[in-house]
PLY file of the C-alpha trace (Angstrom):
ply
format ascii 1.0
element vertex 231
property float x
property float y
property float z
element edge 230
property int vertex1
property int vertex2
end_header
54.19 -8.83 -17.58
51.27 -10.10 -19.01
51.80 -12.56 -21.97
48.78 -14.05 -23.81
49.73 -17.79 -25.35
47.60 -17.66 -28.50
48.09 -20.66 -30.79
50.56 -22.75 -32.16
50.48 -23.70 -36.41
52.06 -26.96 -38.51
52.94 -28.63 -35.44
54.00 -32.11 -36.20
54.31 -35.39 -33.72
57.55 -37.64 -35.05
56.36 -40.85 -34.63
53.41 -40.34 -33.49
50.27 -41.38 -35.32
47.20 -39.91 -33.29
45.60 -36.65 -32.72
47.37 -33.98 -30.57
45.79 -32.91 -27.73
47.70 -29.69 -26.76
48.59 -27.68 -24.35
51.24 -25.05 -23.48
53.72 -24.17 -20.47
55.92 -21.39 -19.75
58.02 -20.38 -16.72
61.34 -18.27 -16.40
64.74 -20.12 -16.51
68.15 -18.91 -16.37
71.35 -19.66 -18.86
73.69 -19.73 -15.82
74.33 -22.67 -15.12
75.14 -21.49 -11.45
71.63 -19.90 -10.78
68.58 -21.96 -9.88
65.70 -19.91 -10.03
63.42 -20.35 -7.05
60.02 -21.25 -7.86
58.70 -17.44 -6.91
61.02 -16.22 -9.39
60.22 -19.04 -12.29
56.56 -18.86 -11.97
55.35 -21.72 -14.08
52.11 -21.27 -15.25
50.45 -23.34 -17.96
46.82 -23.06 -20.43
44.03 -25.60 -20.54
44.33 -28.75 -22.88
42.92 -27.81 -26.55
41.08 -30.68 -27.41
38.60 -29.38 -29.93
41.68 -28.36 -32.43
40.45 -29.30 -36.00
42.22 -31.95 -38.23
45.35 -33.71 -36.25
45.31 -31.25 -33.86
48.81 -29.44 -35.14
47.00 -25.53 -34.17
45.96 -25.30 -31.21
44.45 -22.01 -30.01
44.72 -21.27 -25.82
44.37 -17.07 -25.72
45.37 -17.76 -22.04
46.95 -15.03 -19.99
50.33 -15.29 -17.78
51.37 -12.94 -15.43
55.00 -12.75 -14.61
56.17 -10.58 -11.67
59.49 -9.37 -12.79
59.99 -7.08 -10.01
63.11 -9.21 -8.36
64.87 -9.20 -11.73
68.44 -6.66 -11.51
69.40 -4.68 -15.04
72.53 -7.14 -14.53
70.76 -10.25 -14.78
68.80 -9.04 -18.03
72.09 -7.63 -19.36
74.09 -10.28 -18.71
75.73 -13.44 -20.93
73.72 -15.80 -19.22
70.84 -14.25 -18.90
66.94 -14.93 -19.00
64.58 -16.00 -20.82
61.39 -17.21 -21.00
60.64 -21.08 -21.95
57.94 -22.28 -23.84
57.33 -25.99 -23.95
54.04 -27.59 -26.13
53.06 -31.22 -25.20
50.82 -33.88 -26.01
48.35 -34.14 -22.97
48.28 -38.47 -22.78
45.74 -40.37 -21.27
47.58 -43.28 -22.23
51.24 -43.19 -22.40
51.74 -39.91 -20.50
52.72 -36.70 -22.02
54.66 -35.88 -24.65
57.14 -33.12 -25.58
56.19 -31.65 -29.29
58.01 -28.29 -29.28
59.98 -25.57 -27.50
60.90 -22.28 -27.87
63.16 -19.43 -25.95
62.50 -15.65 -25.55
64.90 -13.65 -23.98
63.04 -11.75 -20.95
65.28 -8.68 -22.04
63.98 -8.33 -25.47
60.40 -7.88 -24.05
61.35 -5.70 -21.61
62.69 -3.34 -23.67
60.14 -3.75 -26.75
57.51 -3.67 -24.42
58.48 -0.43 -22.03
58.30 1.74 -26.15
54.59 1.33 -25.30
51.52 0.27 -23.02
49.34 -0.98 -26.21
50.09 -5.12 -26.29
52.65 -6.22 -29.17
51.91 -9.58 -31.12
55.10 -12.12 -32.15
55.45 -15.27 -34.03
58.69 -17.31 -33.15
60.09 -20.91 -34.37
59.04 -23.75 -32.42
61.95 -26.84 -32.25
61.56 -30.12 -30.81
63.60 -32.02 -28.74
65.96 -32.62 -31.70
66.16 -28.99 -32.43
64.36 -29.32 -35.69
61.86 -26.76 -36.81
58.29 -27.51 -35.85
55.55 -25.04 -36.61
55.27 -21.13 -35.08
54.36 -20.22 -31.82
51.77 -16.55 -31.58
51.61 -14.62 -28.94
51.55 -11.09 -27.97
53.00 -9.22 -24.25
52.74 -6.16 -22.77
53.45 -4.35 -19.28
50.37 -5.09 -16.98
49.65 -2.05 -14.34
48.32 -3.88 -11.08
46.83 -1.11 -9.25
44.43 -2.72 -6.12
40.67 -2.53 -7.11
38.38 -0.58 -5.74
35.34 -2.67 -4.20
32.13 -2.35 -3.49
32.49 -1.25 0.28
34.03 1.74 -0.82
37.39 0.73 0.72
40.39 -0.86 -1.57
39.79 -4.48 -1.59
43.44 -6.55 -0.38
45.43 -7.49 -3.55
48.91 -7.75 -5.06
51.49 -4.91 -4.49
51.27 -2.99 -7.25
54.09 -4.06 -10.40
56.63 -2.24 -11.00
58.76 -2.88 -14.32
62.41 -4.14 -13.25
64.62 -0.44 -13.74
66.95 -0.80 -16.85
68.41 2.62 -17.89
69.96 1.88 -21.84
65.65 0.95 -21.99
64.31 4.29 -20.95
61.11 4.73 -18.65
58.38 2.56 -18.70
56.00 3.57 -21.14
53.28 2.11 -18.70
50.73 5.28 -18.26
48.03 4.21 -16.63
46.44 6.62 -14.52
46.28 5.80 -10.35
42.77 4.85 -9.78
40.29 7.29 -8.52
39.90 7.59 -4.26
37.15 5.57 -2.70
34.19 7.06 -2.00
33.43 8.96 0.87
31.24 6.85 3.71
27.89 7.75 4.54
27.06 10.03 7.43
26.19 7.84 10.14
22.79 7.74 11.60
21.83 10.60 14.44
20.94 9.39 18.12
17.17 8.99 18.73
15.77 11.69 20.61
15.23 11.37 23.93
12.14 9.53 25.24
9.48 11.63 27.49
8.52 9.58 30.59
5.29 7.22 29.70
7.13 5.87 27.20
9.02 2.43 26.79
11.45 3.60 29.47
11.30 3.64 32.92
11.05 7.21 34.64
13.34 8.54 36.87
13.12 7.42 40.66
12.80 10.09 43.11
14.80 10.74 45.61
13.38 8.78 48.87
15.04 9.40 52.21
14.60 6.08 54.69
15.20 6.58 58.17
17.29 3.72 60.23
14.44 3.73 62.77
10.71 4.26 62.90
10.57 6.61 65.50
13.43 8.89 63.92
11.11 10.98 62.80
10.53 14.95 63.10
7.85 14.56 65.66
8.38 14.50 69.37
11.57 12.72 70.82
11.20 10.23 73.14
13.44 9.03 75.79
13.39 5.03 76.12
13.77 4.11 79.82
14.97 0.27 80.72
0 1
1 2
2 3
3 4
4 5
5 6
6 7
7 8
8 9
9 10
10 11
11 12
12 13
13 14
14 15
15 16
16 17
17 18
18 19
19 20
20 21
21 22
22 23
23 24
24 25
25 26
26 27
27 28
28 29
29 30
30 31
31 32
32 33
33 34
34 35
35 36
36 37
37 38
38 39
39 40
40 41
41 42
42 43
43 44
44 45
45 46
46 47
47 48
48 49
49 50
50 51
51 52
52 53
53 54
54 55
55 56
56 57
57 58
58 59
59 60
60 61
61 62
62 63
63 64
64 65
65 66
66 67
67 68
68 69
69 70
70 71
71 72
72 73
73 74
74 75
75 76
76 77
77 78
78 79
79 80
80 81
81 82
82 83
83 84
84 85
85 86
86 87
87 88
88 89
89 90
90 91
91 92
92 93
93 94
94 95
95 96
96 97
97 98
98 99
99 100
100 101
101 102
102 103
103 104
104 105
105 106
106 107
107 108
108 109
109 110
110 111
111 112
112 113
113 114
114 115
115 116
116 117
117 118
118 119
119 120
120 121
121 122
122 123
123 124
124 125
125 126
126 127
127 128
128 129
129 130
130 131
131 132
132 133
133 134
134 135
135 136
136 137
137 138
138 139
139 140
140 141
141 142
142 143
143 144
144 145
145 146
146 147
147 148
148 149
149 150
150 151
151 152
152 153
153 154
154 155
155 156
156 157
157 158
158 159
159 160
160 161
161 162
162 163
163 164
164 165
165 166
166 167
167 168
168 169
169 170
170 171
171 172
172 173
173 174
174 175
175 176
176 177
177 178
178 179
179 180
180 181
181 182
182 183
183 184
184 185
185 186
186 187
187 188
188 189
189 190
190 191
191 192
192 193
193 194
194 195
195 196
196 197
197 198
198 199
199 200
200 201
201 202
202 203
203 204
204 205
205 206
206 207
207 208
208 209
209 210
210 211
211 212
212 213
213 214
214 215
215 216
216 217
217 218
218 219
219 220
220 221
221 222
222 223
223 224
224 225
225 226
226 227
227 228
228 229
229 230
């Protein structure tokens, strides 16, 4: 699934008297206290820090794309009472006092999977941000869609190495995935090999074949008259 972390509006830092320079972090987490997700499952990602926001920095923008592989998620994980969530945290990038959590929100993975299966177009949504104490603190805007990750065709005419194609988790109650991207075209045929060079005539850069010459082992062993050695 492809998430685009777009922006936040009206974030406020309680008891914090300086301009906010904010970044966002997103990962997958479980509500099951007995389940600890592996790093390859949580897939934590972060945006850049927006230092150019106007005013007090309460309205940061990132437009950051985050890709999540959901192939490991089973229907029971989506439908269970201890389900999976996308957790978003919005933090102030502090240079002197360190980073500070400004707000957070959680979105059920099942909700996005169900809605993304209805269309292959990106959907834009807004969620309430809450402070660490649970108080409302601004709005978070993002979009999401299922991403088709077919291998790309390189300039050499063969498929370039890439990750395996993404298949959304099978959720029977949600219907089929609407990711109707056609598969990529096959790579072009390789060019014909160069023909072999023509044979080179004698007298060229190659030596001519050597004529067969018979050498007699003894100088007197010839076709002339025979001699008898007497000692």
